C-alpha positions in Angstrom: -44.1 -6.1 -44.1 -44.4 -6.4 -47.8 -45.6 -3.2 -49.4 -49.0 -3.5 -51.2 -47.4 -2.1 -54.5 -45.0 -5.1 -54.5 -47.7 -7.7 -54.4 -48.5 -9.2 -58.0 -51.8 -10.7 -56.9 -53.3 -9.2 -53.6 -55.4 -11.1 -51.1 -58.7 -10.4 -52.9 -57.6 -10.7 -56.5 -58.5 -13.5 -58.9 -55.8 -14.4 -61.4 -57.1 -16.1 -64.6 -57.9 -19.8 -64.1 -55.1 -21.2 -66.0 -52.5 -19.1 -64.3 -54.2 -19.7 -60.8 -53.9 -23.5 -61.5 -50.3 -23.2 -62.2 -49.6 -21.1 -59.0 -51.8 -23.4 -56.9 -49.9 -26.5 -58.1 -46.6 -24.7 -57.0 -48.2 -24.5 -53.4 -49.2 -28.3 -53.7 -45.7 -29.2 -54.8 -44.0 -27.2 -51.9 -46.1 -29.0 -49.2 -46.2 -32.5 -50.8 -42.9 -33.8 -49.2 -43.8 -32.8 -45.6 -47.5 -34.1 -46.0 -46.7 -37.4 -47.5 -43.7 -38.0 -45.1 -46.0 -38.8 -42.1 -48.2 -41.5 -43.4 -44.9 -43.0 -44.8 -43.6 -43.1 -41.3 -46.6 -44.1 -39.3 -48.2 -46.6 -41.9 -45.4 -49.1 -41.8 -45.1 -48.7 -38.1 -48.6 -49.8 -37.8 -48.0 -52.7 -40.1 -50.2 -51.5 -42.9 -50.2 -53.1 -46.3 -49.2 -51.1 -49.4 -53.0 -50.7 -50.1 -53.7 -49.4 -46.8 -50.8 -46.9 -46.9 -52.1 -45.7 -50.3 -55.5 -45.2 -48.7 -53.8 -43.3 -45.8 -51.9 -41.0 -48.2 -55.1 -40.4 -50.2 -57.0 -39.5 -46.9 -54.3 -37.2 -45.8 -54.3 -35.2 -49.1 -58.2 -35.1 -49.1 -58.1 -33.7 -45.4 -55.5 -31.2 -46.2 -57.4 -29.9 -49.3 -60.6 -29.5 -47.3 -58.9 -27.8 -44.3 -57.1 -25.4 -46.7 -60.4 -24.5 -48.4 -62.1 -24.0 -44.8 -59.0 -21.9 -43.7 -58.7 -19.6 -46.8 -62.5 -19.1 -47.2 -64.0 -18.9 -43.7 -61.0 -18.8 -41.3 -58.3 -16.4 -41.3 -59.1 -15.7 -45.1 -55.2 -15.5 -45.6 -53.4 -17.6 -48.4 -52.4 -20.4 -45.9 -52.1 -24.1 -46.9 -53.1 -26.5 -44.3 -51.2 -29.9 -44.0 -50.1 -32.7 -41.7 -48.4 -31.5 -38.6 -45.3 -33.1 -36.9 -46.4 -31.7 -33.7 -48.6 -34.8 -33.0 -46.1 -37.4 -34.1 -44.8 -38.3 -30.6 -48.5 -38.9 -29.4 -49.6 -40.8 -32.5 -46.4 -43.1 -32.0 -47.3 -43.7 -28.4 -50.9 -44.7 -29.6 -49.3 -47.2 -32.0 -47.1 -48.6 -29.3 -50.0 -49.2 -27.2 -51.9 -50.6 -30.2 -49.2 -53.1 -30.8 -49.1 -54.1 -27.1 -52.7 -54.8 -27.0 -52.9 -56.6 -30.5 -54.7 -53.8 -32.4 -54.6 -54.0 -36.2 -53.8 -50.9 -38.2 -57.5 -50.0 -38.4 -57.9 -50.1 -34.7 -54.8 -47.9 -34.1 -56.2 -45.4 -36.5 -59.6 -45.4 -35.0 -57.9 -44.5 -31.6 -55.9 -41.8 -33.3 -59.0 -40.5 -34.9 -60.8 -40.3 -31.6 -58.1 -38.3 -30.0 -57.9 -35.9 -32.8 -61.7 -35.3 -32.8 -61.8 -34.5 -29.1 -58.8 -32.1 -29.4 -60.3 -30.6 -32.5 -63.7 -29.8 -30.6 -61.5 -28.2 -27.9 -59.6 -26.2 -30.7 -62.8 -25.1 -32.1 -64.1 -23.7 -28.7 -60.6 -22.0 -28.1 -60.6 -20.4 -31.5 -64.2 -19.2 -31.8 -64.6 -18.2 -28.2 -61.6 -15.8 -28.4 -59.8 -17.7 -25.6 -56.5 -17.9 -27.8 -55.5 -14.3 -26.9 -56.1 -15.3 -23.2 -54.3 -18.7 -23.3 -51.3 -17.3 -25.2 -49.9 -15.7 -22.0 -49.6 -19.2 -20.4 -47.8 -20.6 -23.4 -44.5 -18.9 -23.7 -41.5 -19.9 -25.8 -40.0 -21.3 -22.5 -42.7 -24.0 -22.6 -43.1 -24.4 -26.4 -39.5 -24.5 -27.3 -38.7 -27.8 -25.3 -42.1 -29.4 -26.6 -40.9 -29.0 -30.1 -37.5 -30.1 -29.4 -38.8 -33.3 -28.1 -41.0 -33.7 -31.1 -37.8 -34.3 -33.1 -35.7 -35.8 -30.4 -38.3 -38.5 -29.6 -38.1 -39.7 -33.2 -34.4 -40.7 -33.0 -35.2 -44.4 -33.1 -37.0 -44.0 -36.5 -34.0 -42.2 -38.3 -30.8 -44.3 -38.7 -32.5 -47.6 -38.0 -34.9 -47.3 -41.0 -32.0 -45.6 -43.0 -29.9 -48.4 -42.1 -32.0 -51.1 -43.9 -30.0 -49.9 -47.0 -27.5 -47.2 -46.4 -26.5 -46.5 -50.1 -30.0 -45.2 -51.1 -30.7 -43.6 -47.7 -27.3 -42.1 -47.7 -28.0 -40.8 -51.3 -31.1 -39.2 -50.1 -29.3 -37.5 -47.0 -26.5 -36.2 -49.5 -29.2 -34.8 -52.0 -31.2 -33.1 -49.1 -28.1 -31.3 -48.0 -26.9 -30.4 -51.5 -30.2 -29.1 -52.8 -31.3 -27.3 -49.7 -28.0 -25.8 -48.4 -25.9 -25.4 -51.6 -27.9 -25.3 -54.8 -30.8 -23.5 -53.2 -28.5 -20.4 -52.9 -28.1 -20.3 -56.7 -31.5 -21.8 -57.8 -34.9 -20.6 -57.1 -36.2 -24.2 -58.1 -34.1 -25.8 -55.4 -34.9 -23.0 -52.9 -38.7 -24.0 -53.3 -38.4 -27.8 -53.7 -35.3 -29.2 -52.1 -36.9 -32.1 -50.3 -39.2 -33.2 -53.1 -36.2 -33.0 -55.6 -34.2 -35.1 -53.4 -37.0 -37.8 -53.0 -37.7 -37.8 -56.8 -34.0 -38.4 -57.6 -33.3 -41.0 -54.9 -36.5 -42.8 -56.0 -35.5 -42.7 -59.6 -32.2 -44.3 -58.8 -33.9 -46.9 -56.7 -36.4 -47.6 -59.6 -33.7 -47.8 -62.2 -31.7 -50.3 -60.0 -34.9 -52.3 -59.6 -35.5 -52.4 -63.3 -32.1 -53.4 -64.1 -32.2 -56.3 -61.6 -29.7 -54.8 -59.1 -32.4 -54.6 -56.4 -34.6 -57.7 -56.5 -38.1 -58.2 -55.0 -37.9 -58.2 -51.1 -34.8 -55.8 -51.2 -35.5 -52.8 -49.0 -35.0 -50.3 -51.9 -36.8 -52.4 -54.4 -39.5 -50.3 -56.2 -42.7 -52.1 -57.3 -45.6 -50.7 -59.1 -48.0 -53.7 -58.7 -50.2 -51.7 -56.1 -50.5 -48.8 -58.6 -51.7 -51.2 -61.3 -54.2 -52.8 -59.0 -55.6 -49.8 -57.4 -58.8 -48.2 -58.7 -58.6 -44.7 -60.4 -61.0 -43.0 -57.9 -62.2 -43.4 -54.3 -65.7 -42.4 -55.2 -67.6 -44.7 -52.8 -68.6 -42.5 -49.8 -68.0 -45.4 -47.5 -64.3 -45.3 -48.5 -64.0 -41.7 -47.6 -66.0 -41.2 -44.4 -64.5 -43.1 -41.3 -62.3 -45.4 -43.5 -60.8 -47.0 -40.6 -64.1 -47.6 -38.6 -65.8 -45.9 -35.8 -63.2 -43.6 -33.6 -62.3 -44.9 -30.3 -61.5 -42.7 -27.2 -58.8 -43.1 -24.5 -58.4 -40.3 -22.0 -54.5 -40.6 -21.8 -53.9 -40.3 -25.4 -56.5 -37.5 -25.8 -54.3 -35.5 -23.3 -51.1 -36.4 -25.1 -52.6 -35.5 -28.6 -53.8 -32.2 -27.1 -50.2 -31.2 -26.1 -49.7 -31.2 -29.9 -52.9 -29.1 -30.4 -51.3 -26.5 -28.0 -48.0 -26.4 -29.9 -49.8 -26.3 -33.2 -52.0 -23.4 -32.1 -49.1 -21.3 -31.0 -47.2 -22.0 -34.1 -50.3 -21.1 -36.4 -50.7 -17.8 -34.2 -47.3 -16.7 -35.6 -48.0 -18.1 -39.0 -51.0 -15.8 -39.3 -49.0 -12.6 -38.5 -46.1 -13.9 -40.9 -48.6 -14.5 -43.7 -50.4 -11.3 -43.2 -47.3 -9.3 -43.4 -46.1 -11.3 -46.4 -49.4 -10.6 -48.2 -49.1 -6.9 -47.4 -52.0 -6.9 -45.2 -50.4 -5.7 -41.9 -51.2 -7.3 -38.7 -54.2 -9.7 -38.5 -57.1 -8.7 -36.3 -58.1 -10.7 -33.0 -61.3 -11.8 -34.8 -59.1 -13.0 -37.7 -56.9 -15.1 -35.5 -59.9 -16.5 -33.6 -61.6 -17.6 -36.8 -58.3 -19.1 -38.0 -57.8 -21.2 -34.9 -61.4 -22.2 -35.0 -61.3 -23.2 -38.5 -58.1 -25.3 -37.9 -60.2 -27.1 -35.4 -62.8 -27.7 -38.0 -60.1 -28.8 -40.3 -58.8 -31.4 -37.7 -62.4 -32.4 -37.1 -62.8 -33.4 -40.7 -59.5 -35.1 -40.5 -60.7 -37.4 -37.7 -63.9 -38.2 -39.6 -62.1 -38.8 -43.0 -59.1 -41.0 -41.9 -56.2 -38.5 -41.8 -54.0 -37.0 -39.4 -54.1 -33.5 -37.6 -53.5 -30.5 -39.8 -51.9 -27.1 -39.2 -50.6 -24.0 -41.3 -47.5 -24.7 -43.4 -44.8 -22.1 -42.9 -42.7 -22.9 -46.2 -46.0 -22.1 -48.1 -46.1 -18.7 -46.4 -42.5 -18.2 -47.7 -43.7 -19.1 -51.0 -46.1 -16.2 -50.8 -43.3 -13.8 -49.9 -41.1 -15.2 -52.7 -43.6 -15.2 -55.6 -45.4 -12.0 -54.3 -48.7 -13.9 -55.2 -50.9 -13.4 -52.1 -54.4 -14.3 -53.6 -56.5 -16.4 -51.5 -58.2 -17.5 -54.7 -54.9 -19.4 -55.6 -54.8 -21.1 -52.3 -58.4 -22.0 -52.7 -57.6 -23.7 -56.0 -54.7 -25.5 -54.4 -57.2 -26.8 -51.8 -59.4 -28.2 -54.7 -56.4 -29.8 -56.3 -55.5 -31.5 -53.0 -59.0 -32.7 -52.7 -58.8 -34.2 -56.2 -55.5 -35.9 -55.4 -57.2 -37.5 -52.2 -60.0 -38.9 -54.4 -57.6 -40.0 -57.2 -56.6 -43.3 -55.7 -53.8 -44.1 -57.9 -52.0 -41.1 -56.7 -51.8 -42.6 -53.1 -50.7 -46.0 -54.5 -48.0 -44.3 -56.4 -46.7 -42.3 -53.4 -46.9 -45.5 -51.4 -44.1 -47.0 -53.7 -41.5 -44.7 -52.2 -38.8 -47.2 -50.7 -38.2 -47.4 -47.0 -34.6 -46.3 -47.1 -35.5 -43.1 -48.9 -37.9 -42.4 -46.2 -35.3 -43.3 -43.5 -32.9 -40.9 -45.1 -35.5 -38.1 -45.2 -36.0 -38.6 -41.5 -32.3 -38.4 -40.7 -32.1 -35.0 -42.6 -35.5 -33.7 -41.2 -36.1 -34.7 -37.6 -33.0 -32.9 -36.3 -34.5 -29.8 -37.9 -37.5 -30.1 -35.7 -35.4 -30.1 -32.6 -33.4 -27.1 -34.1 -36.7 -25.1 -34.6 -37.4 -25.9 -30.9 -34.1 -24.2 -30.0 -35.1 -21.3 -32.2 -38.5 -20.9 -30.4 -36.9 -21.1 -26.9 -34.1 -18.5 -28.0 -37.0 -16.0 -28.2 -37.0 -16.0 -24.3 -34.2 -14.5 -22.3 -31.6 -17.3 -22.3 -29.4 -15.3 -19.6 -32.2 -15.9 -17.1 -31.5 -18.8 -14.6 -35.4 -19.1 -14.2 -35.7 -19.8 -17.8 -32.6 -22.1 -18.2 -33.9 -24.3 -15.3 -37.6 -24.5 -16.5 -36.6 -25.4 -20.1 -33.7 -27.7 -19.0 -35.9 -29.6 -16.5 -38.8 -29.9 -18.9 -36.6 -31.2 -21.7 -34.8 -33.7 -19.5 -38.0 -35.0 -17.8 -39.6 -35.2 -21.2 -36.8 -37.7 -22.2 -36.4 -39.3 -18.8 -40.0 -39.9 -17.6 -41.1 -42.0 -20.7 -38.0 -44.1 -20.0 -39.2 -44.6 -16.6 -42.8 -45.6 -17.7 -41.3 -47.9 -20.4 -39.3 -49.6 -17.5 -35.9 -48.9 -19.2 -34.3 -48.7 -15.6 -32.0 -50.7 -13.3 -32.9 -48.8 -10.3 -36.7 -49.4 -9.9 -39.3 -51.7 -11.4 -40.6 -48.8 -13.5 -43.9 -47.1 -13.3 -45.9 -50.3 -13.0 -45.5 -50.5 -9.3 -46.3 -46.9 -8.8 -49.6 -47.2 -10.7 -50.6 -50.5 -9.2 -53.7 -50.2 -7.3 -55.1 -47.0 -9.0 -58.4 -47.2 -10.8 -58.1 -48.5 -14.4 -59.0 -45.3 -16.1 -56.7 -43.2 -13.9 -53.8 -45.7 -14.4 -54.3 -45.7 -18.2 -54.3 -42.0 -18.3 -51.1 -41.5 -16.2 -49.4 -44.3 -18.2 -50.3 -42.8 -21.6 -49.1 -39.2 -20.7 -46.0 -40.6 -18.9 -45.0 -42.4 -22.0 -45.2 -39.3 -24.2 -42.3 -36.9 -23.8 -44.0 -34.0 -25.5 -47.0 -34.1 -22.9 -44.6 -34.5 -20.0 -42.6 -31.5 -21.0 -45.7 -29.3 -21.9 -47.2 -30.1 -18.5 -44.2 -29.4 -16.4 -43.3 -26.4 -18.5 -46.8 -24.8 -18.2 -47.0 -25.3 -14.4 -43.4 -23.9 -13.7 -43.5 -21.1 -16.1 -46.7 -19.9 -14.8 -46.1 -20.4 -11.1 -42.4 -19.0 -11.0 -42.4 -15.3 -11.4 -41.1 -13.9 -14.7 -41.6 -10.7 -16.8 -43.2 -11.0 -20.1 -39.9 -9.9 -21.8 -38.1 -12.5 -19.8 -40.6 -15.3 -20.8 -40.5 -14.3 -24.5 -43.9 -13.1 -24.7 -42.5 -9.8 -25.8 -39.2 -8.9 -27.6 -38.2 -6.1 -25.2 -35.0 -8.0 -24.0 -33.8 -8.5 -27.5 -34.4 -5.0 -28.7 -36.6 -6.1 -31.5 -39.8 -4.4 -32.7 -42.7 -6.2 -31.0 -44.1 -8.8 -33.3 -45.2 -12.5 -32.8 -42.7 -15.2 -33.7 -42.8 -16.9 -37.1 -43.6 -20.8 -37.0 -41.1 -22.8 -38.9 -42.5 -26.2 -38.4 -40.2 -29.2 -38.4 -41.0 -31.0 -41.2 -42.5 -28.1 -43.0 -39.6 -25.6 -43.1 -37.8 -27.7 -45.4 -40.6 -29.7 -46.9 
C-alpha cells in the first residue's frame, strides 16, 4: 500500500485546473488504445461503413466518459477510469454471427447487443446496490474465472492472423513495435511504459499514411489511409437523436442475454480486485463493503447508459490504476476531468472519424499482440488457486476444453454427428434459441460448467483461491489485469 506521504495529490485534493487537465489527458491517452480497439474489431465484422464506425467510436468514448464520472463521483469514489471491456467480446461476436445468419444490418446487430447489455446492467445494478457481491464472490473462484478469461482470448484466434494477413508488412511492423515498445523500451523510458500500444499504433499508421501519400498503397489497398470520411464528417454530434439510441430500439434475445451476463460476472470479479488495488495505490487502505457495492452498482449504471447511447459494456481499467501508482496522483478530481474529456471526444464527431481511418492490418497486428495476453491473464488468475489440486486441475481443464469444444458442436464442425441441430429439434423455439446461443459462446459454457462443478465438488477456500493461504501470501484480493487493458 502506498504511504499517504508519498501521494502527490490525495483522493480529495483538487489540483489547479490547468494541471488537472494535463494529468487527466494522460489517463485518456493511457486507455485510448484499448477502448478504440473494440469498435475497430466489431465494426468491420458487422459490415459497418466508415461513417458508422466513426459513430460507434464516438459513442464508446461518450459512454466511457459518463461511466467514469458516475464511478468517480457516486460509485467507489476512487480514481478509476471506465472503458470498454474485452470480457464481452465472445458474446458480442456470437450476436454478430447470429445477425449475419439472419440478415440483420449493423444497426440491427447493435440493437441486439444493446438489449443484452441493458438487461445485464440492470442485474449488475441490483447485485451492486443490494450488497450481493460479497455473497456471490464465494461462488466465483479463480478456478471459474481463469478459464473464462482464457477463452475470451482464445476464442478470438480467427480474428488475429487472418486480419493481419491482409497485409503482413504493416501488421508485422505493428506487432514488432508493440514488442519493442512494451517489452524493451518500456524498461528504459517512462513514456513507453505508459503508452506502448498507442505509440505502436501511431507509428504504424504514420508509415501507412506516408506510403498512401507517396502512392505505394493505392485506394483499395488494405493499408491505404484515407481522410475523406474525416473531411465529410460534422464537427459535433449535437443532435440528441444522434446520441440516444443511435442504432434504434434495443432488442432482447434470452440466449444472448445469458451469454453477455457471463461477461458481466467476469467483469464484476475483475473490478472487485481493481477497487482494492486502486485504493491501495491511492493510500486509502482496503475499500469498505459499501464502497465496493456502490462501485459495482455504478458500473451497472454506466453499462445501462452504454446500452442507451450505442456503445459497449464498460469496466474499470487496470492500466490506469497502474498510472495512479506511477504518477502518485490519486485525485478523483483528475479522473472526473478525464471523464469530461472523454465525453467531449464522444461529442466531437471528427475524432471518431479520424480514429476510424486506422487501417485493418494495423488493427490485425494489434490483435495478434494483445489477444494472447488475454489468455495469459486468465492463466494468471487460475494460478491464484492451488494448481497442485487434482480437483482444480480437472474443473479448470474440463471447463476450458468444453468451452472450446461445445461451440464447435453447436456450429456443426464435426464428422461424428449432425451437430446440435438434431439435439435441439423439437424443443420450443425460445428454449431452442437460448440453448443454441449459450452453446455457441465458449465463455458462457465454461462459466456455467465451472460454477456448477466448483461449487458442488468440495474444496477449501485456500484450495479454490478464495484466500491466499496456500501460497503463503498476505490475504488480499487479486488484482484485475484485463486483456486488452493491461497493455492498452
